[in-house]
Phi, psi and omega in degrees: 000130170271147180217156182208144176238150176213127179234127175230183176289346184255330183214155171231114190235140171230130177228134173228141179211152171239109186301324181249064183259211183242001181088019179275145182212155171221105188239129175213095178256353185084359180239098189306311181297319179295318176303316180299319180293318180292323176297318178296317177302309181300315182300313186276338174277348186059038175256130171281127190220129174237126179224130168230139180218126171248109185237175181277063183293346175293340175273294171183188185269000186305306183298320181296312183294312181296315183292326174297319176300319179298308185291316179298318178298315179299317183291320175298318178300318178295327181283336188254319186270146359286142182287124177207129177069026178238157180300326179080308182263145176217144181216139176200149170243136177237140179244149172215104186053242184280349186265140173223128180233135178255140177233131174236131179228156175225119176283066189273346188065023176231130183278133173199144178224127166246121185231106181233073177235125179277080187236027182296135178129219181225153165240107189061237178264001184275125176283115187291343176297341180287343178298311178297322178299318178298309183295324177295314179299318178298309184297319185279340180261347179286310343269159175209163173267124188227123175241124175236119185226126176283129176271326176194165176135155180233324185284119183300318179301313182296316180297316181293315180296320177298326180291319177294320179292319180297317176298317180302312181294318179296319179294317179303320180288321182293329181265012176295125179295141176211102185298334183289340188282320187067231175270116187278061180203143174288344178283338182087002179202147173228000000 
């Protein structure tokens, strides 16, 4: 298990992960809906994941969600880079009832985010604008190129959950070992 801690005036975070795990997780960020999304991500990525976050939730969940994205992204980057003998690219579509979300990733070691999900509003007490903040923090701190695009759907919960599942599946495919590949770049380095 790789692990990382980060403490600021706003959050105290601990993350541990096993990139090639069984999808087991123990998540406690104090934000129930976000915990559910991270558990789903771990399960479908087959990453063993432990996250604890004590944040300034008396303000709102913004710092907790963004900072978890920062730490998880950094730790995934440490587990994956430099890319060698891995597929590098991953693509998946995940459906949840009426919602379908496509995720395309490139373990490029270059940060980029395309986020096209119509999820403005709330799911319970969770501000859905934080979904984009999480994915941006993850992509820019890992770093990776991440595209999340809703193909259809109306229910915000379904769209958001499908996006976490699609990322999980795409990541699982991108980190699939392939000895024939070597360094998967014409540049010779990622």
